[in-house]
C-alpha positions, 0 to 999 in steps of 0.5 A: 299609232294615234288618238283621233285629235285631229290637229287640223283641217289639212285642205287637197291642193291637189290630186294626181292620180294614176290608175288606180293609185294617187298622190295629194298633195294638202295642205295645212298648218302641221305640214312645217312642224313634218320631217320626210318618213313621218307617219300622218293621219290623213281622215283615218287613214294612215299614210306616209309623208313624201315631199314638203314645201311651201305649209303643203306635203304630198302623200301617196295613197296606195291602190288597197287604200283607194279601194277599202277607204273614201281618199279615192274621192277627195276632190280639189279644195276639199277638207280633211282631218288630220293628226300627227303620229302619237309619241311616245312621250305624250299625254294619251287622250283620245283611244289607240287608233292603227290608222288603218280602215276597216271600212266605211261607212253611210250615214243614215242620220244627223239629228241635233240634241242639246249642245251635240250632233248625234249621228248614225251611220250603216256599216257593213254588217261584219263591222257591227260584230267589233263595237259595244255600246258606250265603247270607241270608234274613229269616223274619219280619224275622230275618236268619239264613242258609241251612244246607241248600237243597232242591228243596222246602224250605231249613232254617236254624238259630235260635241261642239269642240269636234265639230269646230276642229273636225270636217266632220258636220261638215258630212251629209245626210248619205255621205261615205265615212272611214270606219275604225273600230276599236283594236283592241275589241279586235283582238278579244274578238280575235281570241275568243274563238280559239280559247273556245268561246262562244256567245253562246258560252258568254250567255251560259256563264251570265255574261 
């Protein structure tokens, strides 16, 4: 489990691709705090540390993750958002992030507003069904709040601290990002039909 609060921006130092899977080597100050078998979020994707040496850790990316995320398009020297798994005694900030990517979205717009940058993202329509206004969303592993929502996409506000502590403001219009919707919303969405509660039922009863 993660919180979506990025601890370091790492750099890809090597990529070994074999067919439809790959091994990534990532340089990070977190490497000295990690152990073999630890979970690490790389741009929002939960991966397992398989080797650590000289400030670099290695992770395997399985075919499913290559298909579902942007990890397959990473290049040498590219920067990535990193977060270690949350400890039970830690302070809980951000929101519950599993590291299991639901899909990807395309950045449709970047607009400065005051001291923040508004980022609009167009995801697959099925992901929009799990989003609500003022709800949580993880974009490339970063915990953000949805400040605008439409039938085509959603908008998040990137504050100055988040811009400095993550890779988000290095992204450009047209680029693809990893998305994980709020796990609580997904469970609720799954449970409603089982309980016989439909969208029409909720509207009829004033929701």
